[in-house]
Structure formats: structure tokens, C-alpha cells
C-alpha positions as a Python dict, from the first residue, in 0.01 Angstrom:
ca = {
    (1, 'M'): (0, 0, 0),
    (2, 'R'): (218, -141, 275),
    (3, 'A'): (595, -144, 255),
    (4, 'S'): (607, -525, 235),
    (5, 'Q'): (376, -523, -68),
    (6, 'Q'): (588, -260, -240),
    (7, 'L'): (900, -461, -173),
    (8, 'G'): (742, -778, -313),
    (9, 'I'): (615, -601, -625),
    (10, 'G'): (951, -436, -681),
    (11, 'T'): (1140, -761, -636),
    (12, 'T'): (906, -952, -867),
    (13, 'G'): (918, -682, -1134),
    (14, 'G'): (1296, -662, -1122),
    (15, 'T'): (1331, -1038, -1144),
    (16, 'L'): (1096, -1062, -1443),
    (17, 'L'): (1271, -779, -1626),
    (18, 'G'): (1608, -940, -1556),
    (19, 'I'): (1491, -1273, -1695),
    (20, 'I'): (1335, -1115, -2003),
    (21, 'G'): (1664, -942, -2077),
    (22, 'Q'): (1847, -1275, -2076),
    (23, 'L'): (1607, -1462, -2303),
    (24, 'G'): (1672, -1461, -2672),
    (25, 'L'): (1423, -1501, -2952),
    (26, 'H'): (1563, -1848, -3023),
    (27, 'D'): (1484, -1964, -2669),
    (28, 'V'): (1130, -1829, -2684),
    (29, 'L'): (1061, -1994, -3020),
    (30, 'K'): (1209, -2322, -2904),
    (31, 'T'): (988, -2318, -2595),
    (32, 'A'): (679, -2238, -2802),
    (33, 'V'): (750, -2523, -3046),
    (34, 'L'): (810, -2773, -2766),
    (35, 'A'): (489, -2662, -2592),
    (36, 'A'): (290, -2707, -2914),
    (37, 'I'): (437, -3055, -2969),
    (38, 'G'): (360, -3151, -2610),
    (39, 'A'): (0, -3030, -2641),
    (40, 'A'): (-50, -3219, -2967),
    (41, 'V'): (90, -3543, -2824),
    (42, 'S'): (-122, -3508, -2512),
    (43, 'F'): (-435, -3454, -2723),
    (44, 'A'): (-358, -3752, -2945),
    (45, 'V'): (-295, -3984, -2651),
    (46, 'T'): (-619, -3873, -2490),
    (47, 'L'): (-813, -3953, -2807),
    (48, 'L'): (-646, -4292, -2841),
    (49, 'L'): (-717, -4383, -2479),
    (50, 'Q'): (-1083, -4282, -2515),
    (51, 'R'): (-1124, -4499, -2824),
    (52, 'W'): (-947, -4788, -2655),
    (53, 'Q'): (-1172, -4757, -2350),
    (54, 'R'): (-1490, -4760, -2565),
    (55, 'R'): (-1385, -5089, -2728),
    (56, 'R'): (-1344, -5259, -2392),
}
């Protein structure tokens, strides 16, 4: 492995570990709930638009 690859891997790993240390369980759960709501709304809108397009 070249030195530049090692530096990039080390920097990325350190950044990710630093971020994980700052996140709390509350933040992770909040993000998961918001992602689920967003996916459900997106799915519902897609279904509604498909039905609306069939009627036209």
C-alpha cells in the first residue's frame, strides 16, 4: 500500500470514529425515524401519482 493510501485510510477512520463518539442514541433514533417517515411519504406519493396518471 502506498503512503497516500495509508494516510487517506487513517484520516477517514479517525474522522468516522470521532463522529461516532459524538453521536448519541437519541440522535441515531431520531434520524432513523425521520428516514422511515420520509420513505413512507415518498412511497405514498409515488402510488398516488401513478393512480392519477392512469386516470388521465
